[in-house]
C-alpha positions in Angstrom: 60.1 -65.9 -53.5 60.4 -69.2 -51.8 61.4 -67.5 -48.5 64.5 -66.0 -50.0 65.6 -62.6 -48.8 64.8 -60.0 -51.3 67.4 -57.2 -51.7 66.1 -53.7 -52.0 66.9 -52.0 -55.3 68.5 -48.6 -55.2 65.9 -45.9 -55.3 65.6 -42.1 -55.3 62.9 -39.8 -54.0 60.7 -38.4 -56.8 57.8 -37.1 -54.8 56.9 -36.3 -51.2 53.4 -35.9 -49.8 53.0 -34.8 -46.2 49.7 -34.9 -44.5 49.3 -33.6 -41.0 46.3 -33.3 -38.8 46.3 -31.4 -35.5 43.5 -31.1 -32.9 42.9 -28.0 -30.8 40.6 -27.3 -27.9 39.2 -23.8 -28.1 38.2 -21.5 -25.2 34.6 -21.5 -26.4 34.2 -25.3 -25.8 34.5 -26.2 -29.5 37.4 -28.0 -31.2 39.4 -27.3 -34.3 40.9 -30.0 -36.5 43.5 -28.5 -38.9 44.5 -30.7 -41.8 47.4 -29.8 -44.1 48.6 -31.4 -47.3 51.9 -30.5 -49.0 53.3 -32.0 -52.1 56.9 -31.4 -53.2 59.5 -32.8 -55.6 63.3 -32.9 -55.2 63.7 -31.4 -58.7 62.2 -28.4 -60.4 58.8 -29.1 -62.1 57.8 -27.1 -65.2 54.1 -26.7 -65.4 51.9 -24.8 -67.9 51.3 -21.8 -65.6 54.5 -21.8 -63.6 57.7 -23.6 -62.7 57.9 -25.0 -59.1 61.4 -25.1 -57.8 62.8 -28.2 -56.0 61.4 -28.6 -52.5 58.8 -25.9 -53.0 55.1 -26.9 -52.7 53.2 -27.9 -55.8 50.1 -28.3 -53.6 49.7 -26.8 -50.2 46.2 -27.0 -48.9 44.7 -26.6 -45.5 41.2 -27.3 -44.1 40.1 -26.3 -40.6 36.9 -28.1 -39.3 35.3 -26.8 -36.1 33.3 -29.4 -34.2 31.6 -29.8 -30.8 32.1 -32.7 -28.4 29.6 -34.8 -30.4 31.6 -34.2 -33.6 28.9 -32.0 -35.1 30.6 -29.6 -37.6 30.0 -26.0 -36.9 32.4 -24.4 -39.3 34.8 -25.2 -42.2 37.5 -23.0 -43.6 39.4 -24.4 -46.6 42.4 -22.6 -48.0 44.7 -23.1 -51.0 48.1 -21.7 -49.9 49.7 -23.0 -53.1 48.3 -24.8 -56.1 49.5 -25.7 -59.6 46.7 -23.5 -61.2 45.5 -20.0 -60.5 41.9 -21.3 -60.2 42.7 -24.0 -57.6 41.5 -21.8 -54.6 38.1 -21.0 -56.2 36.6 -24.2 -54.9 37.4 -23.7 -51.2 34.0 -22.2 -50.1 32.3 -25.4 -51.4 33.7 -27.3 -48.4 31.3 -25.2 -46.1 28.7 -27.8 -47.2 30.0 -29.9 -44.4 28.6 -27.5 -41.8 25.8 -29.4 -40.0 27.2 -32.8 -40.8 28.4 -35.1 -38.1 31.8 -36.9 -38.1 30.6 -40.5 -37.6 30.7 -43.8 -39.4 29.7 -43.1 -43.1 31.4 -39.6 -43.1 33.9 -40.6 -45.7 31.1 -41.7 -48.1 29.3 -38.4 -47.5 32.6 -36.5 -48.4 33.0 -38.6 -51.6 29.4 -37.8 -52.6 29.6 -34.1 -51.9 33.0 -33.5 -53.5 33.4 -36.1 -56.3 35.1 -35.1 -59.5 34.7 -31.5 -60.5 32.6 -30.7 -57.3 35.8 -30.5 -55.2 39.5 -30.4 -54.9 41.1 -33.8 -54.9 43.7 -32.8 -52.4 41.3 -31.1 -49.9 38.9 -34.0 -50.2 41.8 -36.4 -49.4 42.5 -34.5 -46.2 39.0 -35.0 -44.8 39.1 -38.8 -43.9 42.3 -38.5 -41.7 40.9 -35.3 -40.2 37.8 -37.4 -39.2 39.9 -40.0 -37.5 41.8 -37.2 -35.8 38.4 -36.0 -34.4 37.7 -39.4 -32.9 41.2 -39.6 -31.4 41.0 -36.1 -30.1 37.6 -36.4 -28.5 37.9 -39.9 -27.0 38.3 -39.5 -23.3 39.5 -43.0 -22.4 38.0 -46.1 -20.7 34.9 -44.3 -19.4 33.9 -43.1 -22.9 33.0 -46.4 -24.6 29.3 -46.0 -25.4 26.8 -43.4 -26.3 23.6 -44.9 -25.0 21.5 -41.9 -26.0 22.5 -42.2 -29.7 22.4 -45.8 -30.9 24.7 -46.4 -33.8 27.0 -43.6 -32.8 30.4 -44.6 -31.4 32.4 -42.4 -29.0 35.3 -44.8 -28.8 37.4 -46.9 -31.1 35.9 -50.1 -29.7 34.7 -52.3 -32.5 36.6 -50.1 -35.0 39.6 -52.3 -35.8 40.9 -55.9 -35.4 42.7 -55.3 -32.1 39.6 -53.7 -30.5 37.0 -56.1 -31.9 34.1 -56.4 -29.4 34.5 -60.2 -29.0 38.3 -59.9 -28.7 40.8 -60.3 -25.9 41.5 -56.6 -25.4 37.9 -55.7 -25.0 37.3 -58.8 -22.7 40.2 -57.7 -20.4 39.8 -53.9 -20.4 36.2 -53.2 -21.3 34.3 -56.3 -20.0 30.9 -54.4 -20.1 31.3 -54.1 -23.9 32.6 -57.6 -24.5 30.3 -59.6 -26.8 32.2 -62.9 -27.0 32.4 -65.9 -24.9 34.6 -65.6 -21.8 37.3 -68.2 -21.5 37.4 -69.7 -18.0 40.8 -70.8 -16.8 40.9 -74.4 -15.8 42.2 -75.3 -12.4 
């Protein structure tokens, strides 16, 4: 656009998807991650099996994953609170296949393999990747939790997981020097 300022066209809301993920510490030493997905429209939606009124959920799905401090999945409870079809909730028990899996790099690929196409619910499956990142955020204990020497290839921290926290970058050099893999810049006098 040759640097010209683009004006925003008038627009109106036609759909709202809300995804929330919450992490909880339990009294038994385990952790629950609860993911919720809710789709609504600002106008009524006539569907084959029912009509959904404006602002009411078309989709309202929840998944609760129980993990330990190593992100090993101990339990999964999926629930269709509201779905566009009466059979939507029939797939929820299938998500128990995640029990015994570990939330670690590659988890999203495992989820896509286990619940692809007719093997899962699109909306519940979409909840699982943000729930996985919530597990990492919830269980990271800070600067002292940057490696897992006993489990090579497993990350406890976000170091090396994004551009800002690249192992040869300035943030790691300054705040996590023992993990820094780049060349230190020496200040000239």
